Residue, then its C-alpha position, 0 to 999 in steps of 0.5 A: m500500499a506503499n503506492t497510493s494516489k492522493h485520493g487513497v486508492v492503489i496505484l498498481q506497478n503491475k497491471s496483471d495483479d489486478l482484480p478480475h474484471w468480473v469481481l470488480s464489476a460485482m463490487k461496484c454492483l453492490a456499492n451502488w446496490p440498491r440505488s443503481n439506475d440500472m435496470n440490467n441488474p436482477t432483482y429478485v430477493g436475495f440478489e444482494r447476498d448472491v453477488f456478496r457470496t460470489i465476491a466473498d468465494y473468490f477472495l477465499d479461494l485466494p492462495e494466501p490472505l490480503l491481510t494479516f492473519e489477526y485481520y484475515e481472522l476478524f474479517v472471516n468472523i465478521l463474515v460467518v456472524c452475518g451467515y455469508v460463510t460456514v466454518s467447520d467444527r475442525s480446528 
Protein backbone atom coordinates (compact mmCIF):
# COMPACT_ATOMS: atom_id res chain seq x y z
CA MET A 1 0.00 0.00 0.00
CA ALA A 2 2.98 2.26 -0.47
CA ASN A 3 1.76 3.28 -3.93
CA THR A 4 -1.44 5.25 -3.46
CA SER A 5 -2.94 8.19 -5.27
CA LYS A 6 -3.80 11.44 -3.51
CA HIS A 7 -7.32 9.99 -3.07
CA GLY A 8 -6.00 6.89 -1.29
CA VAL A 9 -6.55 4.53 -4.21
CA VAL A 10 -3.84 1.90 -4.65
CA ILE A 11 -1.83 2.31 -7.86
CA LEU A 12 -0.68 -1.00 -9.28
CA GLN A 13 2.85 -1.23 -10.59
CA ASN A 14 1.98 -4.39 -12.51
CA LYS A 15 -1.49 -4.36 -14.09
CA SER A 16 -1.52 -8.17 -14.15
CA ASP A 17 -1.94 -8.00 -10.35
CA ASP A 18 -5.33 -6.31 -10.77
CA LEU A 19 -8.55 -8.05 -9.79
CA PRO A 20 -10.47 -9.82 -12.54
CA HIS A 21 -12.95 -7.57 -14.32
CA TRP A 22 -15.95 -9.60 -13.13
CA VAL A 23 -14.90 -9.19 -9.47
CA LEU A 24 -14.58 -5.41 -9.87
CA SER A 25 -17.96 -5.28 -11.62
CA ALA A 26 -19.61 -7.29 -8.85
CA MET A 27 -18.07 -5.03 -6.20
CA LYS A 28 -19.27 -1.91 -8.02
CA CYS A 29 -22.72 -3.46 -8.37
CA LEU A 30 -22.91 -3.99 -4.60
CA ALA A 31 -21.51 -0.54 -3.86
CA ASN A 32 -24.35 1.02 -5.86
CA TRP A 33 -27.09 -1.42 -4.85
CA PRO A 34 -30.02 -0.70 -4.46
CA ARG A 35 -29.59 2.91 -5.59
CA SER A 36 -28.45 1.93 -9.08
CA ASN A 37 -30.71 2.86 -11.98
CA ASP A 38 -29.22 0.07 -14.09
CA MET A 39 -32.20 -1.94 -15.23
CA ASN A 40 -29.87 -4.73 -16.41
CA ASN A 41 -29.30 -5.89 -12.83
CA PRO A 42 -31.63 -8.58 -11.53
CA THR A 43 -33.95 -7.53 -8.73
CA TYR A 44 -34.90 -10.86 -7.15
CA VAL A 45 -34.91 -11.25 -3.39
CA GLY A 46 -31.42 -12.22 -2.24
CA PHE A 47 -29.65 -10.81 -5.31
CA GLU A 48 -27.23 -8.74 -3.23
CA ARG A 49 -26.42 -11.76 -1.04
CA ASP A 50 -25.64 -13.88 -4.12
CA VAL A 51 -23.33 -11.18 -5.50
CA PHE A 52 -21.60 -10.80 -2.14
CA ARG A 53 -21.20 -14.57 -1.86
CA THR A 54 -19.58 -14.67 -5.31
CA ILE A 55 -17.11 -11.96 -4.31
CA ALA A 56 -16.40 -13.64 -0.96
CA ASP A 57 -15.78 -16.99 -2.70
CA TYR A 58 -13.22 -15.38 -4.99
CA PHE A 59 -11.25 -13.92 -2.09
CA LEU A 60 -11.61 -17.04 0.08
CA ASP A 61 -10.15 -19.17 -2.72
CA LEU A 62 -6.95 -17.10 -3.03
CA PRO A 63 -3.78 -19.01 -2.11
CA GLU A 64 -3.02 -16.59 0.74
CA PRO A 65 -5.01 -13.96 2.63
CA LEU A 66 -4.91 -10.31 1.63
CA LEU A 67 -4.67 -9.25 5.26
CA THR A 68 -2.48 -10.21 8.19
CA PHE A 69 -3.72 -13.33 9.94
CA GLU A 70 -5.19 -11.29 12.80
CA TYR A 71 -7.33 -9.15 10.49
CA TYR A 72 -8.09 -12.07 8.19
CA GLU A 73 -9.51 -14.02 11.12
CA LEU A 74 -11.56 -10.99 12.20
CA PHE A 75 -12.93 -10.56 8.66
CA VAL A 76 -13.84 -14.24 8.35
CA ASN A 77 -15.53 -14.14 11.76
CA ILE A 78 -17.63 -11.19 10.57
CA LEU A 79 -18.62 -13.18 7.47
CA VAL A 80 -19.56 -16.14 9.67
CA VAL A 81 -21.65 -13.98 12.00
CA CYS A 82 -23.44 -12.46 8.98
CA GLY A 83 -24.12 -15.95 7.64
CA TYR A 84 -22.16 -15.54 4.42
CA VAL A 85 -19.57 -18.21 5.29
CA THR A 86 -19.93 -21.46 7.17
CA VAL A 87 -17.03 -22.95 9.07
CA SER A 88 -16.66 -26.58 10.03
CA ASP A 89 -15.94 -27.58 13.63
CA ARG A 90 -12.45 -28.74 12.67
CA SER A 91 -9.59 -26.72 14.17
